[in-house]
PDB file of N, CA, C and O in Angstrom:
ATOM      1  N   MET A   1      17.969 -20.969  10.717  1.00  0.00           N
ATOM      2  CA  MET A   1      16.946 -20.331  10.088  1.00  0.00           C
ATOM      3  C   MET A   1      17.211 -18.936  10.624  1.00  0.00           C
ATOM      4  O   MET A   1      17.494 -18.766  11.810  1.00  0.00           O
ATOM      5  N   LYS A   2      17.112 -17.875   9.699  1.00  0.00           N
ATOM      6  CA  LYS A   2      17.405 -16.676   9.963  1.00  0.00           C
ATOM      7  C   LYS A   2      15.983 -15.961  10.441  1.00  0.00           C
ATOM      8  O   LYS A   2      15.012 -15.979   9.684  1.00  0.00           O
ATOM      9  N   VAL A   3      15.937 -15.461  11.479  1.00  0.00           N
ATOM     10  CA  VAL A   3      14.649 -14.872  11.853  1.00  0.00           C
ATOM     11  C   VAL A   3      14.782 -13.335  11.769  1.00  0.00           C
ATOM     12  O   VAL A   3      13.687 -12.777  11.685  1.00  0.00           O
ATOM     13  N   LYS A   4      15.725 -12.613  11.772  1.00  0.00           N
ATOM     14  CA  LYS A   4      15.850 -11.279  11.710  1.00  0.00           C
ATOM     15  C   LYS A   4      15.881 -10.950  10.107  1.00  0.00           C
ATOM     16  O   LYS A   4      16.612 -11.498   9.282  1.00  0.00           O
ATOM     17  N   LEU A   5      14.816  -9.821   9.837  1.00  0.00           N
ATOM     18  CA  LEU A   5      14.906  -9.475   8.340  1.00  0.00           C
ATOM     19  C   LEU A   5      15.462  -8.040   8.254  1.00  0.00           C
ATOM     20  O   LEU A   5      15.698  -7.293   9.205  1.00  0.00           O
ATOM     21  N   GLU A   6      15.605  -7.823   7.109  1.00  0.00           N
ATOM     22  CA  GLU A   6      16.162  -6.405   6.841  1.00  0.00           C
ATOM     23  C   GLU A   6      14.671  -5.770   6.289  1.00  0.00           C
ATOM     24  O   GLU A   6      13.750  -6.471   5.871  1.00  0.00           O
ATOM     25  N   CYS A   7      14.656  -4.522   6.370  1.00  0.00           N
ATOM     26  CA  CYS A   7      13.494  -3.737   5.883  1.00  0.00           C
ATOM     27  C   CYS A   7      12.834  -4.267   4.482  1.00  0.00           C
ATOM     28  O   CYS A   7      11.663  -4.580   4.264  1.00  0.00           O
ATOM     29  N   HIS A   8      13.959  -4.268   3.608  1.00  0.00           N
ATOM     30  CA  HIS A   8      13.549  -4.367   2.205  1.00  0.00           C
ATOM     31  C   HIS A   8      12.887  -5.805   2.125  1.00  0.00           C
ATOM     32  O   HIS A   8      11.928  -6.008   1.380  1.00  0.00           O
ATOM     33  N   GLU A   9      13.528  -6.957   3.056  1.00  0.00           N
ATOM     34  CA  GLU A   9      12.682  -8.239   2.990  1.00  0.00           C
ATOM     35  C   GLU A   9      11.377  -8.053   3.579  1.00  0.00           C
ATOM     36  O   GLU A   9      10.352  -8.496   3.059  1.00  0.00           O
ATOM     37  N   ALA A  10      11.409  -7.320   4.796  1.00  0.00           N
ATOM     38  CA  ALA A  10      10.223  -7.297   5.274  1.00  0.00           C
ATOM     39  C   ALA A  10       8.994  -6.522   4.473  1.00  0.00           C
ATOM     40  O   ALA A  10       7.802  -6.793   4.616  1.00  0.00           O
ATOM     41  N   ASN A  11       9.438  -5.686   3.758  1.00  0.00           N
ATOM     42  CA  ASN A  11       8.326  -4.889   2.774  1.00  0.00           C
ATOM     43  C   ASN A  11       7.881  -5.973   1.681  1.00  0.00           C
ATOM     44  O   ASN A  11       6.709  -6.105   1.330  1.00  0.00           O
ATOM     45  N   HIS A  12       8.719  -6.572   1.289  1.00  0.00           N
ATOM     46  CA  HIS A  12       8.301  -7.776   0.303  1.00  0.00           C
ATOM     47  C   HIS A  12       7.440  -8.756   0.742  1.00  0.00           C
ATOM     48  O   HIS A  12       6.527  -9.147   0.014  1.00  0.00           O
ATOM     49  N   ILE A  13       7.648  -9.269   2.023  1.00  0.00           N
ATOM     50  CA  ILE A  13       6.939 -10.193   2.760  1.00  0.00           C
ATOM     51  C   ILE A  13       5.450  -9.420   2.821  1.00  0.00           C
ATOM     52  O   ILE A  13       4.437  -9.999   2.430  1.00  0.00           O
ATOM     53  N   CYS A  14       5.423  -8.142   3.317  1.00  0.00           N
ATOM     54  CA  CYS A  14       4.414  -7.291   3.457  1.00  0.00           C
ATOM     55  C   CYS A  14       3.478  -7.209   2.237  1.00  0.00           C
ATOM     56  O   CYS A  14       2.256  -7.237   2.380  1.00  0.00           O
ATOM     57  N   ASP A  15       4.008  -7.119   1.166  1.00  0.00           N
ATOM     58  CA  ASP A  15       3.425  -7.260  -0.395  1.00  0.00           C
ATOM     59  C   ASP A  15       2.962  -8.625  -0.594  1.00  0.00           C
ATOM     60  O   ASP A  15       1.870  -8.767  -1.145  1.00  0.00           O
ATOM     61  N   LYS A  16       3.564  -9.565  -0.262  1.00  0.00           N
ATOM     62  CA  LYS A  16       3.225 -10.920  -0.545  1.00  0.00           C
ATOM     63  C   LYS A  16       1.958 -11.176   0.443  1.00  0.00           C
ATOM     64  O   LYS A  16       0.889 -11.654   0.064  1.00  0.00           O
ATOM     65  N   ASN A  17       2.210 -10.841   1.559  1.00  0.00           N
ATOM     66  CA  ASN A  17       0.940 -10.980   2.411  1.00  0.00           C
ATOM     67  C   ASN A  17      -0.373 -10.402   1.985  1.00  0.00           C
ATOM     68  O   ASN A  17      -1.474 -10.935   2.119  1.00  0.00           O
ATOM     69  N   GLN A  18      -0.091  -9.179   1.426  1.00  0.00           N
ATOM     70  CA  GLN A  18      -1.250  -8.404   0.963  1.00  0.00           C
ATOM     71  C   GLN A  18      -2.096  -9.089  -0.047  1.00  0.00           C
ATOM     72  O   GLN A  18      -3.313  -8.909  -0.082  1.00  0.00           O
ATOM     73  N   TYR A  19      -1.452  -9.892  -0.889  1.00  0.00           N
ATOM     74  CA  TYR A  19      -2.123 -10.737  -1.699  1.00  0.00           C
ATOM     75  C   TYR A  19      -2.155 -12.303  -1.595  1.00  0.00           C
ATOM     76  O   TYR A  19      -2.266 -13.161  -2.471  1.00  0.00           O
ATOM     77  N   LYS A  20      -2.008 -12.396  -0.105  1.00  0.00           N
ATOM     78  CA  LYS A  20      -2.056 -13.808   0.427  1.00  0.00           C
ATOM     79  C   LYS A  20      -1.284 -14.831  -0.104  1.00  0.00           C
ATOM     80  O   LYS A  20      -1.768 -15.919  -0.415  1.00  0.00           O
ATOM     81  N   GLU A  21      -0.016 -14.522  -0.236  1.00  0.00           N
ATOM     82  CA  GLU A  21       0.753 -15.421  -1.029  1.00  0.00           C
ATOM     83  C   GLU A  21       2.033 -15.533   0.021  1.00  0.00           C
ATOM     84  O   GLU A  21       2.950 -16.225  -0.421  1.00  0.00           O
ATOM     85  N   ALA A  22       2.224 -15.030   1.192  1.00  0.00           N
ATOM     86  CA  ALA A  22       3.255 -15.098   2.100  1.00  0.00           C
ATOM     87  C   ALA A  22       2.911 -16.555   3.198  1.00  0.00           C
ATOM     88  O   ALA A  22       1.823 -16.773   3.730  1.00  0.00           O
ATOM     89  N   SER A  23       3.955 -17.273   3.309  1.00  0.00           N
ATOM     90  CA  SER A  23       4.007 -18.456   4.131  1.00  0.00           C
ATOM     91  C   SER A  23       3.777 -18.135   5.488  1.00  0.00           C
ATOM     92  O   SER A  23       3.695 -16.955   5.828  1.00  0.00           O
ATOM     93  N   PHE A  24       3.661 -19.078   6.315  1.00  0.00           N
ATOM     94  CA  PHE A  24       3.489 -19.104   7.743  1.00  0.00           C
ATOM     95  C   PHE A  24       4.758 -18.454   8.224  1.00  0.00           C
ATOM     96  O   PHE A  24       4.641 -17.382   8.818  1.00  0.00           O
ATOM     97  N   LEU A  25       5.907 -18.945   8.051  1.00  0.00           N
ATOM     98  CA  LEU A  25       7.069 -18.807   8.412  1.00  0.00           C
ATOM     99  C   LEU A  25       7.157 -17.226   8.095  1.00  0.00           C
ATOM    100  O   LEU A  25       7.338 -16.487   9.063  1.00  0.00           O
ATOM    101  N   GLU A  26       7.067 -16.780   7.093  1.00  0.00           N
ATOM    102  CA  GLU A  26       7.427 -15.504   6.445  1.00  0.00           C
ATOM    103  C   GLU A  26       6.469 -14.309   7.400  1.00  0.00           C
ATOM    104  O   GLU A  26       6.969 -13.267   7.824  1.00  0.00           O
ATOM    105  N   LYS A  27       5.122 -14.680   7.607  1.00  0.00           N
ATOM    106  CA  LYS A  27       4.256 -13.999   8.580  1.00  0.00           C
ATOM    107  C   LYS A  27       4.688 -14.122   9.744  1.00  0.00           C
ATOM    108  O   LYS A  27       4.450 -13.112  10.407  1.00  0.00           O
ATOM    109  N   VAL A  28       5.310 -15.045  10.391  1.00  0.00           N
ATOM    110  CA  VAL A  28       6.018 -14.988  11.860  1.00  0.00           C
ATOM    111  C   VAL A  28       7.376 -13.894  11.741  1.00  0.00           C
ATOM    112  O   VAL A  28       7.670 -13.045  12.583  1.00  0.00           O
ATOM    113  N   LYS A  29       7.828 -14.070  10.938  1.00  0.00           N
ATOM    114  CA  LYS A  29       9.198 -13.049  10.618  1.00  0.00           C
ATOM    115  C   LYS A  29       8.842 -11.712  10.630  1.00  0.00           C
ATOM    116  O   LYS A  29       9.410 -10.875  11.332  1.00  0.00           O
ATOM    117  N   LEU A  30       7.806 -11.450   9.783  1.00  0.00           N
ATOM    118  CA  LEU A  30       7.463  -9.794   9.813  1.00  0.00           C
ATOM    119  C   LEU A  30       6.881  -9.457  10.930  1.00  0.00           C
ATOM    120  O   LEU A  30       7.090  -8.300  11.294  1.00  0.00           O
ATOM    121  N   THR A  31       5.965 -10.354  11.835  1.00  0.00           N
ATOM    122  CA  THR A  31       5.486  -9.926  12.816  1.00  0.00           C
ATOM    123  C   THR A  31       6.690  -9.551  13.823  1.00  0.00           C
ATOM    124  O   THR A  31       6.556  -8.576  14.563  1.00  0.00           O
ATOM    125  N   PHE A  32       7.638 -10.177  13.845  1.00  0.00           N
ATOM    126  CA  PHE A  32       8.904 -10.028  14.814  1.00  0.00           C
ATOM    127  C   PHE A  32       9.496  -8.740  14.370  1.00  0.00           C
ATOM    128  O   PHE A  32       9.930  -7.900  15.159  1.00  0.00           O
ATOM    129  N   HIS A  33       9.497  -8.612  13.043  1.00  0.00           N
ATOM    130  CA  HIS A  33      10.203  -7.280  12.503  1.00  0.00           C
ATOM    131  C   HIS A  33       9.353  -5.877  12.848  1.00  0.00           C
ATOM    132  O   HIS A  33       9.768  -4.770  13.190  1.00  0.00           O
ATOM    133  N   LEU A  34       8.181  -6.305  12.651  1.00  0.00           N
ATOM    134  CA  LEU A  34       7.212  -5.292  12.974  1.00  0.00           C
ATOM    135  C   LEU A  34       7.237  -4.647  14.203  1.00  0.00           C
ATOM    136  O   LEU A  34       6.848  -3.482  14.288  1.00  0.00           O
ATOM    137  N   LEU A  35       7.687  -5.322  15.260  1.00  0.00           N
ATOM    138  CA  LEU A  35       7.773  -5.073  16.777  1.00  0.00           C
ATOM    139  C   LEU A  35       8.627  -4.052  17.013  1.00  0.00           C
ATOM    140  O   LEU A  35       8.409  -3.280  17.946  1.00  0.00           O
ATOM    141  N   TYR A  36       9.834  -3.897  16.108  1.00  0.00           N
ATOM    142  CA  TYR A  36      10.909  -3.027  16.722  1.00  0.00           C
ATOM    143  C   TYR A  36      11.086  -1.828  15.170  1.00  0.00           C
ATOM    144  O   TYR A  36      11.791  -0.821  15.226  1.00  0.00           O
ATOM    145  N   CYS A  37      10.527  -2.117  14.282  1.00  0.00           N
ATOM    146  CA  CYS A  37      10.702  -1.209  13.231  1.00  0.00           C
ATOM    147  C   CYS A  37       9.659  -0.343  12.858  1.00  0.00           C
ATOM    148  O   CYS A  37       8.862  -0.878  12.087  1.00  0.00           O
ATOM    149  N   ARG A  38       9.401   0.842  13.161  1.00  0.00           N
ATOM    150  CA  ARG A  38       8.443   1.712  13.010  1.00  0.00           C
ATOM    151  C   ARG A  38       8.186   2.144  11.376  1.00  0.00           C
ATOM    152  O   ARG A  38       7.082   2.249  10.841  1.00  0.00           O
ATOM    153  N   ALA A  39       9.419   2.350  10.781  1.00  0.00           N
ATOM    154  CA  ALA A  39       9.198   2.425   9.303  1.00  0.00           C
ATOM    155  C   ALA A  39       8.370   1.368   8.405  1.00  0.00           C
ATOM    156  O   ALA A  39       7.696   1.568   7.394  1.00  0.00           O
ATOM    157  N   CYS A  40       8.616   0.301   9.038  1.00  0.00           N
ATOM    158  CA  CYS A  40       7.965  -0.841   8.204  1.00  0.00           C
ATOM    159  C   CYS A  40       6.569  -0.968   8.909  1.00  0.00           C
ATOM    160  O   CYS A  40       5.720  -1.557   8.240  1.00  0.00           O
ATOM    161  N   ARG A  41       6.258  -0.600   9.914  1.00  0.00           N
ATOM    162  CA  ARG A  41       4.979  -0.651  10.607  1.00  0.00           C
ATOM    163  C   ARG A  41       4.148   0.550   9.735  1.00  0.00           C
ATOM    164  O   ARG A  41       2.940   0.407   9.542  1.00  0.00           O
ATOM    165  N   THR A  42       4.622   1.332   9.398  1.00  0.00           N
ATOM    166  CA  THR A  42       4.004   2.491   8.627  1.00  0.00           C
ATOM    167  C   THR A  42       3.938   1.885   7.201  1.00  0.00           C
ATOM    168  O   THR A  42       2.874   1.915   6.582  1.00  0.00           O
ATOM    169  N   TYR A  43       4.913   1.407   6.737  1.00  0.00           N
ATOM    170  CA  TYR A  43       4.793   0.526   5.520  1.00  0.00           C
ATOM    171  C   TYR A  43       3.356  -0.207   5.419  1.00  0.00           C
ATOM    172  O   TYR A  43       2.440   0.108   4.660  1.00  0.00           O
ATOM    173  N   THR A  44       3.372  -1.205   6.314  1.00  0.00           N
ATOM    174  CA  THR A  44       2.379  -2.100   6.393  1.00  0.00           C
ATOM    175  C   THR A  44       0.849  -1.532   6.779  1.00  0.00           C
ATOM    176  O   THR A  44      -0.182  -2.183   6.606  1.00  0.00           O
ATOM    177  N   ALA A  45       0.909  -0.412   7.242  1.00  0.00           N
ATOM    178  CA  ALA A  45      -0.532   0.389   7.750  1.00  0.00           C
ATOM    179  C   ALA A  45      -0.903   0.761   6.337  1.00  0.00           C
ATOM    180  O   ALA A  45      -1.987   0.467   5.833  1.00  0.00           O
ATOM    181  N   ASN A  46      -0.043   1.356   5.790  1.00  0.00           N
ATOM    182  CA  ASN A  46      -0.316   2.008   4.354  1.00  0.00           C
ATOM    183  C   ASN A  46      -0.628   1.029   3.318  1.00  0.00           C
ATOM    184  O   ASN A  46      -1.299   1.426   2.365  1.00  0.00           O
ATOM    185  N   ASN A  47      -0.222  -0.272   3.355  1.00  0.00           N
ATOM    186  CA  ASN A  47      -0.582  -1.160   2.335  1.00  0.00           C
ATOM    187  C   ASN A  47      -1.799  -1.706   2.768  1.00  0.00           C
ATOM    188  O   ASN A  47      -2.642  -1.943   1.903  1.00  0.00           O
ATOM    189  N   THR A  48      -2.050  -1.948   3.929  1.00  0.00           N
ATOM    190  CA  THR A  48      -3.467  -2.301   4.443  1.00  0.00           C
ATOM    191  C   THR A  48      -4.394  -1.339   4.357  1.00  0.00           C
ATOM    192  O   THR A  48      -5.530  -1.798   4.239  1.00  0.00           O
ATOM    193  N   LYS A  49      -4.322  -0.161   4.373  1.00  0.00           N
ATOM    194  CA  LYS A  49      -5.487   0.982   3.772  1.00  0.00           C
ATOM    195  C   LYS A  49      -5.463   1.010   2.288  1.00  0.00           C
ATOM    196  O   LYS A  49      -6.569   1.070   1.752  1.00  0.00           O
ATOM    197  N   LEU A  50      -4.411   0.977   1.515  1.00  0.00           N
ATOM    198  CA  LEU A  50      -4.612   0.815   0.170  1.00  0.00           C
ATOM    199  C   LEU A  50      -5.426  -0.521  -0.395  1.00  0.00           C
ATOM    200  O   LEU A  50      -6.244  -0.467  -1.313  1.00  0.00           O
ATOM    201  N   THR A  51      -5.072  -1.664   0.284  1.00  0.00           N
ATOM    202  CA  THR A  51      -5.896  -2.898   0.089  1.00  0.00           C
ATOM    203  C   THR A  51      -7.451  -2.604   0.398  1.00  0.00           C
ATOM    204  O   THR A  51      -8.364  -2.917  -0.366  1.00  0.00           O
ATOM    205  N   LYS A  52      -7.587  -2.053   1.447  1.00  0.00           N
ATOM    206  CA  LYS A  52      -9.162  -1.852   1.727  1.00  0.00           C
ATOM    207  C   LYS A  52      -9.702  -0.872   1.225  1.00  0.00           C
ATOM    208  O   LYS A  52     -10.904  -0.741   1.457  1.00  0.00           O
ATOM    209  N   ALA A  53      -9.013   0.156   0.368  1.00  0.00           N
ATOM    210  CA  ALA A  53      -9.548   1.056  -0.299  1.00  0.00           C
ATOM    211  C   ALA A  53      -9.903   0.435  -1.831  1.00  0.00           C
ATOM    212  O   ALA A  53     -10.930   0.737  -2.439  1.00  0.00           O
ATOM    213  N   MET A  54      -8.996  -0.373  -2.282  1.00  0.00           N
ATOM    214  CA  MET A  54      -9.143  -0.951  -3.378  1.00  0.00           C
ATOM    215  C   MET A  54     -10.331  -2.177  -3.595  1.00  0.00           C
ATOM    216  O   MET A  54     -10.866  -2.453  -4.668  1.00  0.00           O
ATOM    217  N   ASN A  55     -10.556  -2.748  -2.435  1.00  0.00           N
ATOM    218  CA  ASN A  55     -11.403  -3.951  -2.157  1.00  0.00           C
ATOM    219  C   ASN A  55     -12.750  -3.209  -2.014  1.00  0.00           C
ATOM    220  O   ASN A  55     -13.711  -3.970  -2.122  1.00  0.00           O
ATOM    221  N   ASN A  56     -13.079  -1.838  -1.785  1.00  0.00           N
ATOM    222  CA  ASN A  56     -14.103  -1.433  -1.499  1.00  0.00           C
ATOM    223  C   ASN A  56     -15.157  -1.010  -2.709  1.00  0.00           C
ATOM    224  O   ASN A  56     -15.078  -0.109  -3.544  1.00  0.00           O
ATOM    225  N   PRO A  57     -16.091  -1.932  -2.492  1.00  0.00           N
ATOM    226  CA  PRO A  57     -17.303  -1.650  -3.591  1.00  0.00           C
ATOM    227  C   PRO A  57     -17.808  -0.341  -3.843  1.00  0.00           C
ATOM    228  O   PRO A  57     -18.350  -0.037  -4.906  1.00  0.00           O
ATOM    229  N   LYS A  58     -17.638   0.455  -2.868  1.00  0.00           N
ATOM    230  CA  LYS A  58     -18.250   1.904  -3.187  1.00  0.00           C
ATOM    231  C   LYS A  58     -17.480   2.953  -3.609  1.00  0.00           C
ATOM    232  O   LYS A  58     -17.854   4.125  -3.638  1.00  0.00           O
ATOM    233  N   VAL A  59     -16.142   2.436  -4.015  1.00  0.00           N
ATOM    234  CA  VAL A  59     -15.032   3.394  -4.772  1.00  0.00           C
ATOM    235  C   VAL A  59     -16.052   4.038  -6.149  1.00  0.00           C
ATOM    236  O   VAL A  59     -16.808   3.278  -6.754  1.00  0.00           O
ATOM    237  N   GLU A  60     -15.951   5.277  -6.449  1.00  0.00           N
ATOM    238  CA  GLU A  60     -16.550   5.888  -7.314  1.00  0.00           C
ATOM    239  C   GLU A  60     -15.578   6.551  -8.314  1.00  0.00           C
ATOM    240  O   GLU A  60     -14.770   7.399  -7.934  1.00  0.00           O
ATOM    241  N   THR A  61     -15.671   6.147  -9.603  1.00  0.00           N
ATOM    242  CA  THR A  61     -14.496   6.805 -10.601  1.00  0.00           C
ATOM    243  C   THR A  61     -15.250   7.735 -11.479  1.00  0.00           C
ATOM    244  O   THR A  61     -16.424   7.576 -11.814  1.00  0.00           O
ATOM    245  N   VAL A  62     -14.458   8.746 -11.833  1.00  0.00           N
ATOM    246  CA  VAL A  62     -15.134   9.943 -12.589  1.00  0.00           C
ATOM    247  C   VAL A  62     -15.148   9.562 -14.178  1.00  0.00           C
ATOM    248  O   VAL A  62     -14.287   8.828 -14.662  1.00  0.00           O
ATOM    249  N   SER A  63     -16.081  10.063 -14.846  1.00  0.00           N
ATOM    250  CA  SER A  63     -15.802   9.711 -16.196  1.00  0.00           C
ATOM    251  C   SER A  63     -15.131  10.443 -17.213  1.00  0.00           C
ATOM    252  O   SER A  63     -14.916  11.631 -16.976  1.00  0.00           O
ATOM    253  N   LYS A  64     -14.799  10.019 -18.182  1.00  0.00           N
ATOM    254  CA  LYS A  64     -13.687  10.713 -19.150  1.00  0.00           C
ATOM    255  C   LYS A  64     -14.129  12.032 -19.284  1.00  0.00           C
ATOM    256  O   LYS A  64     -13.221  12.852 -19.151  1.00  0.00           O
ATOM    257  N   ASP A  65     -15.165  12.464 -19.491  1.00  0.00           N
ATOM    258  CA  ASP A  65     -15.686  13.860 -19.536  1.00  0.00           C
ATOM    259  C   ASP A  65     -15.171  14.759 -17.980  1.00  0.00           C
ATOM    260  O   ASP A  65     -14.399  15.716 -17.932  1.00  0.00           O
ATOM    261  N   GLU A  66     -15.678  14.279 -17.152  1.00  0.00           N
ATOM    262  CA  GLU A  66     -15.326  14.848 -16.103  1.00  0.00           C
ATOM    263  C   GLU A  66     -14.029  15.129 -15.794  1.00  0.00           C
ATOM    264  O   GLU A  66     -13.726  16.233 -15.342  1.00  0.00           O
ATOM    265  N   LYS A  67     -13.064  14.097 -16.017  1.00  0.00           N
ATOM    266  CA  LYS A  67     -11.704  13.784 -15.909  1.00  0.00           C
ATOM    267  C   LYS A  67     -11.110  14.994 -16.927  1.00  0.00           C
ATOM    268  O   LYS A  67     -10.321  15.843 -16.511  1.00  0.00           O
ATOM    269  N   ASN A  68     -11.580  14.959 -18.266  1.00  0.00           N
ATOM    270  CA  ASN A  68     -10.986  16.215 -18.893  1.00  0.00           C
ATOM    271  C   ASN A  68     -11.436  17.462 -18.633  1.00  0.00           C
ATOM    272  O   ASN A  68     -10.680  18.369 -18.984  1.00  0.00           O
ATOM    273  N   ALA A  69     -12.676  17.829 -18.005  1.00  0.00           N
ATOM    274  CA  ALA A  69     -12.969  18.912 -17.536  1.00  0.00           C
ATOM    275  C   ALA A  69     -11.944  19.453 -16.394  1.00  0.00           C
ATOM    276  O   ALA A  69     -11.589  20.630 -16.336  1.00  0.00           O
ATOM    277  N   LEU A  70     -11.457  18.302 -15.371  1.00  0.00           N
ATOM    278  CA  LEU A  70     -10.648  18.687 -14.426  1.00  0.00           C
ATOM    279  C   LEU A  70      -9.313  18.997 -14.976  1.00  0.00           C
ATOM    280  O   LEU A  70      -8.749  20.038 -14.638  1.00  0.00           O
ATOM    281  N   LYS A  71      -8.813  18.237 -15.732  1.00  0.00           N
ATOM    282  CA  LYS A  71      -7.656  18.638 -16.646  1.00  0.00           C
ATOM    283  C   LYS A  71      -7.655  20.045 -17.143  1.00  0.00           C
ATOM    284  O   LYS A  71      -6.728  20.786 -16.816  1.00  0.00           O
ATOM    285  N   GLU A  72      -8.544  20.436 -17.846  1.00  0.00           N
ATOM    286  CA  GLU A  72      -8.607  21.716 -18.401  1.00  0.00           C
ATOM    287  C   GLU A  72      -8.595  22.844 -17.239  1.00  0.00           C
ATOM    288  O   GLU A  72      -7.904  23.863 -17.254  1.00  0.00           O
ATOM    289  N   ARG A  73      -9.412  22.492 -16.334  1.00  0.00           N
ATOM    290  CA  ARG A  73      -9.418  23.529 -15.183  1.00  0.00           C
ATOM    291  C   ARG A  73      -8.103  23.551 -14.427  1.00  0.00           C
ATOM    292  O   ARG A  73      -7.654  24.591 -13.944  1.00  0.00           O
ATOM    293  N   LEU A  74      -7.557  22.489 -14.346  1.00  0.00           N
ATOM    294  CA  LEU A  74      -6.032  22.758 -13.599  1.00  0.00           C
ATOM    295  C   LEU A  74      -5.271  23.406 -14.429  1.00  0.00           C
ATOM    296  O   LEU A  74      -4.567  24.306 -13.972  1.00  0.00           O
ATOM    297  N   ALA A  75      -5.239  23.131 -15.707  1.00  0.00           N
ATOM    298  CA  ALA A  75      -4.534  23.997 -16.589  1.00  0.00           C
ATOM    299  C   ALA A  75      -4.814  25.252 -16.675  1.00  0.00           C
ATOM    300  O   ALA A  75      -3.874  26.022 -16.874  1.00  0.00           O
ATOM    301  N   ARG A  76      -5.934  25.692 -16.571  1.00  0.00           N
ATOM    302  CA  ARG A  76      -6.194  27.113 -16.456  1.00  0.00           C
ATOM    303  C   ARG A  76      -5.697  27.821 -15.221  1.00  0.00           C
ATOM    304  O   ARG A  76      -5.116  28.906 -15.237  1.00  0.00           O
ATOM    305  N   GLU A  77      -5.978  27.111 -14.157  1.00  0.00           N
ATOM    306  CA  GLU A  77      -5.715  27.428 -12.792  1.00  0.00           C
ATOM    307  C   GLU A  77      -4.147  27.756 -12.592  1.00  0.00           C
ATOM    308  O   GLU A  77      -3.664  28.698 -11.963  1.00  0.00           O
ATOM    309  N   LEU A  78      -3.461  26.701 -13.315  1.00  0.00           N
ATOM    310  CA  LEU A  78      -1.694  26.960 -13.114  1.00  0.00           C
ATOM    311  C   LEU A  78      -1.194  28.059 -14.117  1.00  0.00           C
ATOM    312  O   LEU A  78      -0.190  28.702 -13.812  1.00  0.00           O
ATOM    313  N   GLY A  79      -1.914  28.332 -15.423  1.00  0.00           N
ATOM    314  CA  GLY A  79      -1.450  29.336 -16.400  1.00  0.00           C
ATOM    315  C   GLY A  79      -1.739  30.392 -15.650  1.00  0.00           C
ATOM    316  O   GLY A  79      -1.202  31.374 -16.163  1.00  0.00           O
ATOM    317  N   GLN A  80      -2.277  30.653 -14.761  1.00  0.00           N
ATOM    318  CA  GLN A  80      -2.774  32.237 -14.099  1.00  0.00           C
ATOM    319  C   GLN A  80      -1.378  32.729 -13.214  1.00  0.00           C
ATOM    320  O   GLN A  80      -1.374  33.805 -12.615  1.00  0.00           O
TER     321      GLN A  80
END
């Protein structure tokens, strides 16, 4: 049984875990990998923040009119 993961494997398991598709063994391997890999800890933390933001029912979007107004304003600002 291979316990040590490479970063790309750890990131894949992290993504699976985000959608509750990772097995118990994969979660254990990921946990051990995160103990020594700062880059993957950062990736996992960012994934967690993204998931929480997407599941937040208080997320508000802008209307199409507001979006178009922002695009026009940005185009004017960049044109100067």
